[in-house]
N, C-alpha and C positions, 0 to 999 in steps of 0.2 A: 569366560572360563577358559584357562586355557588349554588348549590340543593336545593331546597325549604328542606329538614333534615337539612342541613345544616346551614341556616338558622334558621334552631330549633332549632338547638343546640347553635347554637352561641346566641340566646334570639332574635333573630331578627323577629322572629315570634312567639309569641305565639300559646305555646303547653299544654295536657296534661301529664304530666309527671307522670311516672309511677316509674321510680324509674333508679337509671345513678351513673356506676362509671365512671374514669381517659379511658375506650375507650367506653364504650356503653352507650342508651339511650334508655331508652323505653318513649313509652305514647300511646294513644289514637287514632286511629285514626278515621279524624273526618267526612269520611266516610263509618263508618262499612259493615262487610259486618251483622253484629248483637252485642245484648248487650255486651261489652268486647274485643272487638280485638282490637291490644298493638299492635304493629309495634312495632323490637327493630333493630334497625340502629348504628352501628358502627361505632364509631366519627371524626373519617377516610373517607374522601371518594374517593371512590369508585366506579367506575360502577354495574359491572356484579361481582355476589355477592361472582363468585368462584375465581373472583378476586382478594380477599382479601390473608392481609399475612395472610400465612397457624398457627404463633401461635395464631394471633388473629380471626380467621377461628375455629377453634376449642375453644376457649375462649367460643365464643358468646354464646355455647349452655347453657354454666354453668351457667351464665351475663341468658340469658330464663327464666333457667331452671324455681326459682323463684319465675318468672311472672307468669309462670303458671302450678301450681299450685296456684295459689294466682283466678287467673284467672273460675280454676276448685273449685273454695275454693266460689268464690263471683256469679258463675254465674250458672244455670242449665244446665247442660251434662252430655254428656259422658263422654265427654277426652276436655281439650286443645289441638287442632288437632291444626298444622306449618306449611306452607307454604313459597316458596319460588319464585315466580314471578318474579317481578324484569324489569314490561311496565313498569311499572306510575310513575315511577322517576327516577332520572341515576344515586341510590345511595345504594350501596347492603342495602335487608329490607331480615326481616324477618314479620312475617306475626302469627302471635297466638291468632287461639278462637277458643271457645267455639265451640262444633260440636258436631251431636247428632250422622252427618251421612255423610259417604263425599263426597254426595253432597253440603252440609253444606258452601265444602268447595269448590263453581263452582263460578270462578271471574267472571266470561261474566255476574249473574244473575245481577242487580239495583242494585245498593248502599242505606242507610236507609240514609233516610233526618232526623236528629236529635239537635235535640236547641241548646246550650250555655250551658244547664239547666241541659239539661238529661247530655252531659256529665262527665259535673262538679261532677254531682250521684253517674258515675259513677264511673270517678276515684277517690273517696271515700271508694267508698266498697270493691275497687280493691285496693284501701290504706293502710285499714282496717285489708282485708287479706291477705297483706302481714303484714301487724306488729305481728301476732297471732302469 
């Protein structure tokens, strides 16, 4: 059975796309830790991040880099933090989150509840920063 992320990649479930190439897809987390929280996934469905093919595993960071830089431009933060947790969805993914401290990557906190309009505005800010 396809994961929710595979359904997003295939277009079965809508998303707030930030970037895409032949191997990867980046989109807004709809339950963000902070505004600007992006998920980066390989299009190939693999449950465990460290089971991803070595070639794709090395390329995911290169794909994520401009997205992380756009997050830092678009949102006030000390830097873009990165986390691989892998417990929420059985599809390898990287969280990119604007952070001011390590505590901003505390996944035990309640997630924000945001509207479609807020997500759309966040998406536009990130796309504009990517285009700069």
